[in-house]
Wavefront OBJ file of the C-alpha trace (Angstrom):
o trace
v 6.015 11.145 30.364
v 8.049 7.969 29.940
v 4.939 5.798 30.380
v 3.146 7.730 27.636
v 6.044 7.181 25.211
v 6.267 3.481 26.074
v 2.511 3.068 25.667
v 2.642 4.877 22.331
v 5.402 2.554 21.121
v 3.414 -0.534 22.186
v 0.276 0.811 20.474
v 2.266 1.454 17.298
v 3.767 -2.052 17.348
v 0.259 -3.518 17.629
v -0.946 -1.333 14.736
v 1.906 -2.582 12.561
v 1.162 -6.192 13.458
v -2.530 -5.756 12.582
v -1.834 -3.889 9.345
v 1.386 -5.603 8.177
v -0.349 -7.400 5.278
v -2.099 -4.217 4.129
v 1.138 -2.231 4.160
v 3.123 -4.899 2.353
v 0.418 -5.410 -0.273
v 0.575 -1.732 -1.200
v 4.378 -1.787 -1.280
v 4.404 -4.953 -3.373
v 2.146 -3.418 -5.977
v 4.412 -0.395 -6.361
v 7.690 -2.339 -6.411
v 9.486 -4.122 -9.199
v 11.565 -6.310 -6.927
v 11.637 -7.559 -3.361
v 14.275 -5.088 -2.104
v 12.272 -2.142 -3.435
v 9.132 -3.445 -1.675
v 11.109 -3.823 1.548
v 12.426 -0.258 1.226
v 8.924 1.066 0.603
v 7.672 -0.891 3.619
v 10.312 0.787 5.793
v 9.367 4.223 4.434
v 5.674 3.596 5.134
v 6.502 2.585 8.720
v 8.425 5.833 9.197
v 5.530 7.887 7.831
v 3.028 5.999 9.984
v 5.154 6.581 13.082
v 5.500 10.294 12.314
v 1.736 10.624 11.927
v 0.733 8.207 14.678
v 0.315 10.891 17.330
v -1.909 12.977 15.073
v -4.216 10.134 13.955
v -7.583 11.221 15.318
v -9.672 8.233 14.333
v -11.954 10.148 11.965
v -11.540 7.232 9.587
v -10.863 3.595 10.356
v -7.342 2.536 11.224
v -7.139 0.510 8.016
v -8.288 3.463 5.889
v -5.634 5.678 7.498
v -2.919 3.046 6.944
v -3.947 2.636 3.285
v -3.826 6.401 2.741
v -0.379 6.728 4.277
v 0.958 3.670 2.436
v -0.480 4.725 -0.911
v 0.711 8.320 -0.581
v 4.181 7.109 0.376
v 4.400 4.655 -2.510
v 2.985 7.073 -5.077
v 5.480 9.731 -3.983
v 8.353 7.249 -4.153
v 7.159 6.046 -7.547
v 7.056 9.584 -8.909
v 10.530 10.398 -7.607
v 11.869 6.926 -8.458
v 14.416 6.874 -5.698
v 14.832 5.145 -2.405
v 15.323 7.269 0.686
v 16.170 4.711 3.322
v 19.530 3.378 4.373
v 18.498 1.289 7.343
v 18.612 -2.344 8.263
v 15.605 -4.143 6.808
v 12.657 -5.304 8.881
v 11.899 -8.977 8.381
v 8.630 -9.582 6.519
v 6.209 -12.345 7.352
v 4.799 -12.060 3.851
v 6.692 -12.590 0.607
v 4.415 -12.017 -2.344
v 7.368 -12.171 -4.738
v 8.081 -15.765 -3.694
v 4.416 -16.636 -4.147
v 4.526 -14.998 -7.575
v 7.391 -17.297 -8.625
v 5.032 -20.267 -8.274
v 2.011 -18.598 -9.833
v 2.437 -17.404 -13.441
v -0.996 -15.743 -13.425
v -0.096 -13.639 -10.384
v 3.197 -12.713 -11.993
v 1.440 -11.662 -15.221
v -1.120 -9.610 -13.289
v 1.638 -7.901 -11.275
v 3.514 -6.979 -14.488
v 0.342 -5.568 -16.048
v -0.620 -3.600 -12.952
v 2.903 -2.168 -12.719
v 2.349 -0.552 -16.147
v -0.617 1.477 -14.865
v -0.373 5.032 -13.540
v 0.123 5.181 -9.756
v -3.448 6.288 -9.032
v -4.856 3.435 -11.123
v -2.527 0.991 -9.345
v -3.815 2.206 -6.002
v -7.416 1.869 -7.154
v -6.976 -1.672 -8.475
v -5.106 -2.729 -5.320
v -7.939 -1.583 -3.092
v -10.454 -3.316 -5.355
v -8.393 -6.534 -5.320
v -8.271 -6.284 -1.527
v -12.074 -6.493 -1.689
v -12.692 -3.169 0.009
v -16.155 -1.659 -0.368
v -16.472 1.259 -2.785
v -17.177 3.751 -0.003
v -13.924 2.831 1.755
v -11.980 2.999 -1.529
v -13.487 6.443 -2.107
v -12.462 7.572 1.383
v -8.901 6.296 0.968
v -8.402 7.852 -2.464
v -10.361 11.026 -1.816
v -12.813 10.570 -4.685
v -16.560 9.971 -4.908
v -18.102 6.505 -4.819
v -19.440 7.028 -8.347
v -15.951 7.961 -9.493
v -14.610 4.715 -7.994
v -17.067 2.730 -10.077
v -16.328 4.579 -13.317
v -12.562 4.461 -12.842
v -12.608 0.738 -12.017
v -14.352 -0.053 -15.292
v -11.716 1.948 -17.157
v -8.789 0.413 -15.279
v -10.043 -3.132 -15.819
v -10.369 -2.351 -19.541
v -6.797 -1.014 -19.582
v -5.542 -4.177 -17.881
v -7.185 -6.361 -20.504
v -5.439 -4.410 -23.269
v -1.957 -4.419 -21.735
v 0.367 -7.018 -23.188
v 3.175 -8.573 -21.192
l 1 2 3 4 5 6 7 8 9 10 11 12 13 14 15 16 17 18 19 20 21 22 23 24 25 26 27 28 29 30 31 32 33 34 35 36 37 38 39 40 41 42 43 44 45 46 47 48 49 50 51 52 53 54 55 56 57 58 59 60 61 62 63 64 65 66 67 68 69 70 71 72 73 74 75 76 77 78 79 80 81 82 83 84 85 86 87 88 89 90 91 92 93 94 95 96 97 98 99 100 101 102 103 104 105 106 107 108 109 110 111 112 113 114 115 116 117 118 119 120 121 122 123 124 125 126 127 128 129 130 131 132 133 134 135 136 137 138 139 140 141 142 143 144 145 146 147 148 149 150 151 152 153 154 155 156 157 158 159 160 161 162
């Protein structure tokens, strides 16, 4: 029994290492500041750990991680409160620091943050260069709906002023 638990922990650590950038990208897009992104990251890790045993591999690992991360961030966004009171995990990625040196990235982040959570999720997956079928699987919509919604979201982004 102990070996199974230890193996599970090692497998989870490897999953987090492989998907760290994906998780943090989702958290970044739903946060207004670094601390909020870090808190969301911690919450996503908790949700991933809780569901790790039940992940059956019916979708790709990355698709599953996106779904968990997006659902966690959308829920947190809707409730607008942080749930964690734990010591922070150090991030290898700091998109906020990169944003400080790139005004275009900062402007895009501000515009995206004004979108509804579902639209933010959609644009994130598109910006991550995922194929439409994978975006559809992550968001639970049809491929055609991905295409139509992306056109609308890109139009909204063009009309948003800083």
